[in-house]
N, C-alpha and C positions, 0 to 999 in steps of 0.2 A: 504493500499500499504506500502510495506518495501523497503527500499534498502539495496543492498548489494553490494561485490565485481565486481559483472557484472552488475550493475545497479540497476534500478527499479524494482521490481515486485510485484505480488499477488498471492494469494494462489488460483488455481481453484480446483474443482471436477470434474473429467472425471468420469461420473455416467450413469448406465442404467436408465431406467424409476423406480422410486420409493425413489429417493433421496439419495439412499447408492452409494457411489464409492471410488475410491482413491484420494487423493490429490497430488496435483504436483503444481512446481512454473512454474509460466507464466510470461516471462520477458514484460515490458509495457514501451511506452514512455509516460513521462508526458508532456502535453500541459501547464498547469497552476496549481500551488497550493497556496492556501491561508487560511491560519490556517487550521483548520478541514477540510476543502474542497479541494478536487483533481480533476481536468479535464484531462482525458488520451487522448494522440492523437491516440493514437493504441496500440494494444495486447488484446484487450480482445473482442469477439463477441458476437452479440445479443443472448442472453438465454444462455450464460455460467454462472455457478454457480460458484459466486466468495465468498470466506471465509471474513466475516467480524467479526468474533469474534472466540477465540481461536488460532490464528495462531499461537503465539508463541510457542505452543504445538505440532504443526505438523510436520510431516518428510515426505522426499518425499516418495510415493509409500504407505502411511498410509490409511487403510482403515477408512473412516469416514460417518455417516450418516448425510444429509444435511436437515435443517428445513429451512423454509420460514422466512426471516427476515421482519420487519415491516420498511418499506421506511419510509420516512420523513412524519409526521404526516399531515393531510391534511390541508390546508390553513383556516384559521377561516374566518367566512362572516365577511362582511364590518359591522362593527357597522351602526345600523339604526339611522339616522340623522330625529330628530323629530323638525318640525319647529312651531313657534307659529306665526300667522299674528300677523304684529305691530298694534297696537291700533291706531282706526282710529279717527281723531277728528270730533266732530259735526260741520256739515256746517253751517255758520252764515246766 
């Protein structure tokens, strides 16, 4: 996400199938931003291709080829907890 004179925006790729298309600016409304994470309230539709790398080199209408970015790595499994029974005292 970037900010400009008109407010917050992202670059999206208007594409036909195959991942190639043209870059354009899409205004967005930010709901919350904390460090490297931003939650958008509006502006992006499900399935839209959003540029996550190289946006600083784009110009509106520029031809681009989209590749799939790998989202966050899957969470690691919880560590296995190994228990050892407490030693028992012999009954008198």
